[in-house]
N, C-alpha and C positions, 0 to 999 in steps of 0.2 A: 812246763807246757806253755807255749806262747799264748798270749791273750789276744784274741780277735774280738773287740767290743761288739761288732755287728753279730757275730755268731753267738756271743753271750746273750745279747738282747733277744735273739730268736728263741734260744733255749728257755729263758726265763718267762718270755710271753707264752710259750706253749705250756710251761709249767703252770702259770697263773690261770690259763684258760682250761687246764685239765686234759690237754691232748698230747702231752709229751710221751714219747715211747719209753719203754724200760731201759733201752740202751742209752738214750739221750739223757735220761734221768741220772744214770750212773755217771755219765760224762760230766753233767752239770755239778753233782755233788763233789766230784773230784776237783773240778776247777774251783769251786767255792772254798774248799778246804785248803788248796794250795796256793791260790792267786788272790791277793788282796784287792786288785783292781776288779776282778770278777765279782767278788763279794760286795764291793762298793756299788756295782751296777745292779746287783740283785737287791740290795737294800733300797736303792732309789726307786726301782720299778715296783717293788712290793709296797713302798709307801704311797706311790701315786696310783697304783692300779688295784689296790685291794681295799678292804673295808666293807661295811654292811651294804652300801649302795652298790658297789661293784659286784658283791656276791649276788645280789638280786639281778643284776644285769646279766651276769654269766648264766644264772639259772634260766633266765628268759631266752638267752641265746640258744641254749640247748633245745628249747621248745619252738623257737621262731626261726632261727638260723643256725644250722650246725656249724660250729667253729671250723670244722674241718674244711668247709668250703673256702674259707678265707685263705687257707694255705694250699689249695689245690695246685695253683700255678707254681708255687714255690717248690712243691714236691716233684714236679716234673723235671726240674733242673737236675743236672748231674751232680752239682756241688750243693751242699746245704748251707754254705756260708754266704747267705744273702742277707741284705739289710731289711729287717722287718718294718721299721718305720722311721720317719725323719726325726721324731722326738717321741717321748712318752705320751705327750698330749695328743699328737696325731695318731699314734698307735691305738690309744684308747678310743678315739673318735671313730676310727675306721672299724673297730670291733663292735661298738655299741650303737652306732647311729641307726642301724636297721631295726632296732627294737626299742630305742628310748622313747619313741613317740607313744608306743602302746603302754609303756610303764608309767610315764609321767603325764602325758597329754593325750588321753584317749579322744578328745575333741578335735585334735589336729593330726590327722594321719594321711598326708599326701603320699602319692606314689613316689617312693624313693628310687634313686638309680641303683643298679645292680652293684653289689660290693665289689671293689677292685682289690687286686692283690696289694699287700703292703709294699710300698716302693720307697727307694731312697730318693726322694724328690729333691732335685737341685733347682728346679724352676717352679714357678706357680703353675698349677694345673687345674683344669675344669673337668670334673667327671660328669658326663652327659647322662641323661635318663636311661639310655641303652647301655651304659657302662663304658662307653668310649672315653679315653683320657685325652683331653685337648691341652697340650702344653702351650703356655702363654709367656709373654715377655718379649716376643720378636718384633712386635708392633705391626705385624702383617695381618691383613684381613683373612679370615678363614670362614669357609662355608661348609656346614655339616647338616645333613638332612633338611636342607632348605632354610636353615637358620644362619644368618650372617653375623659373625662375631667380629667386632672391631676393637682395636686398641689404639688409644691416642693419649699420649703423655702419661703412660702407665695406668690408664683407666680403661676398663672393659665395658663395652655396651654391646647390644645386639638387637636385631629385629627379627620377628617371627617367634615361633614357640607357642605352646599351649599351657594353660593354667595348671593342668594336672601333671605337668612334666617338671619334676624337681631335679635340679642340678646341684652339685657340690663343688664349691670352690676351695681348693686346698692351698694355703700359703705356707711354705716350709720355713724352718728356722733361717735367720739371716736375711729374710725378704719381708717386704710389706707391699701391699697392692691396693687398688681402689677399683670399685665397680659402680656403675650407674644402673639402677634397677629399672624395670619397664615403666614404673610410675614417676620416674624422675628422682627418686630417693638415691642419695649417694652415700656409699659405705667405704670408709678407709679401714683396711684390715691389717692388723699387726701380724708379726711373725708367729709361726706355729699355731695357726688358727684355721678352722673350717667354717664356711658359711654355706648353709643349705638354703636354696631359694628357688621359687618358681620361675620358669622362663617366661611366664606371662601371668599377670594378676587377673583374676576373674571376680568372684564376689567378696574375696578377702585379700588382705595384704599381710602375709605371715612369712617369717623367715626364722632360721635357727642359727645360733652362734655357739661355737666351742672355742674359746680362746679370748681374743680382745678385738674389738671393733668400734669405730666411731660412726654414728649415724647422723646424717642430715636429711630428715624425713620430709618428703613432699607432702604439703598439707592437703587433706581431703576429708572434710568433716563427715562425709557420708560413708567413708571406708576407712575406719581406724587401722593403724599399722601396729603389728605385734611382732615383738622379737622374743622368741622362746629361748630360754636359758636352762641349764640344769636345775630342775626343781623350782623354776619360777618363770614368769613372763613379764615383759615390759609392754604396756599398752600406751600408745601415743596417737596424737592427731597430726601435729606438724611441729617438729622440734629438733634440737641437736643435743646428742648425749653420747656417753661412752659406756660400754659394757666390758666387763673383765671377768672371765671365768677360769683363768689359769690355775688358781687354787681350787682343787676338786672339792673342797669343803666350804667354799665361800663364793658368793656371787656379788660383784660390785657394779653398781650403776651410778653414774655421775652426770648431772644435768647441766648443760650449758645454757640453753634457751628453751622457752615454751614450758611444757608441763608433761610429766609422765607419771604413770602409776605402776609400781612393782606389785605383781599378783603372786602370792605364795599360799601354800597350805597353812602357813602360821599367821596369816593376816596380810593386809595390803599396806603399802606406804605410798603416799602422794608426794612427789618431789616438785619443788619450785627451783628456779634457776639458782645456781650456787650451792645446791644441796646434793648430797649423795647418800647412798645406803649400802652397807656391807652386810649382806644377808647370809646367815648360817641356818640351815635346816634345823627345826626345833626351837628356834628363837624368833620372836616377833620382830619384823624388820622396823627399824626407826631411822629417820632421816637426820642428817647432821651436816654442817658446813664442811667443805673440803678445799684443799689447795689446788686450784685449777693448774698452776704452773707445773706441778709434779704429775698430775693425772693426764693432762693432754699433751705433755711435751713429746711423747713418742711419735706424734703425727708430724712434728717439726724436725725429726731426724736425730733426737737425742733423748736421754732419760735424765731426770733430776732425782737425786737421792738426798733426803733429809733425815738424818739420824736413822738410816735404814739398816736392819740386820744384814749381816753378810750373807746369811742363808737365802734372803730374798734377792740380794744383788747377784748371787751365783745363779739363780734361775734366769735373770735377765741376761746374764752373760751367755748362758747356754743357748737361749733362743736367738740372740743377736748374732753370735759368732759361730753357731753350729758346732759347738764343742761340748764335751762332757766336763762338768765341774765336780770335782771331788773335794769335799771339805774334811780335812783329816782330824779335826777335833771339835768337841762341843764348844770349847772356849773360843775357837775361831768363828764358828757359826753364830754365836750370840753377840759378837762385837758389832758395833754400829758405825756407819760411815756416812758422811755428807759429801757429795761431790756430783759430777756431771759426766755422763758417758755418751760420747758421740758415736752414733752408729757407724759412720764411715771411717772413723779413726782406727788405727791398729789397736788390737787388744792389749798388747804389751804396754802401750802408752797409759792406758787406764790402770793396769796392774802395777806399774811402777809407782803411780800415785797412791794406790792402795797400800803399798809397802810402807808408806809414811806412818801408818797405824802401828802402834806398839805391837810387837810379837807376831806380825803378819808377814808371810813370805809366800811365793808362788813358784811352781815348777811345771814345765811342760813335759808330758810323757806321750809315748806312742806317736812320735812326730810332733804335730801340734793339735792332735784331736782330743787330748785329755789335759785339763789344767787342774793341778792340785793346789788348793789353798792351805797353807801350812801354818802351824803354830810354831813361832820361833822364840825359844826361851830367852 
């Protein structure tokens, strides 16, 4: 049976959320038994979208937002082979964003935009409070509901809007984007990231990030700025820092200038410039020095790897080039590599350098949408 990765992702996501039909369940089991590529997709999605935290989210979804609503539009189509999400990270964010505020941050519950159908986004998009999807990247001014959205040099800004109106900016794999918030704060957003933000600040300045973003916060001592992350919050006055939540089990915050405090259920950590914290729920966060060259390099159009496991590099490749990366052995996943990946350079260029490692090879499948990293005896 031919493998359609988009179709497999849809079936697995429905299986994880518990809404898969008996017929589709049988189809999925057959594919998993007969097709190694289907099984690899199943493994990756279960690793990223399951666990105790996701279990609690799914339970709350049943109470707060029936998952079936998310698939309403998809099921109206004649063909079921639609793309559920641009990446696992975005798929997860689209499913849980409507309830994560209540679960983790009961004191921060703005009015969220209506959930949108999972889409195969090829461009940056802004989901407006009424659920409309505004596609970005054209550089043209757009006016919606009296709000004027402008793009200049790849940076979004707008005039108009109300503080209770929350919009969701979705940056797909292979893209990055920048936004200027109403208070003058500038945010650079990495690939496969969502930023939830008010269209106007009132008594507070609060946003939420799922993925990676760099903040240059406009200083206002009377109105602190807060960035909500999974199971933690960063509180700042005026500063520049990076947040990274790509790993569902870890939150990374690195401070370039100013001062920030990471607030968690396991204690707080005050950061000074040049310090970072990698927080794992259940462990008290502690600050330590970090290498700014590797952490901030993505903003300059490249990634720096220093003795980095291939498993982590594979995640960067997937986000940067919008491909699936399948690692065919534990030995390959655990190998480490030091190099530089240019975002605008062809993927093959980096993979050829990667082959200089002993026992590492690569192979494209399904056109150029899947990359296998192989162990070469």
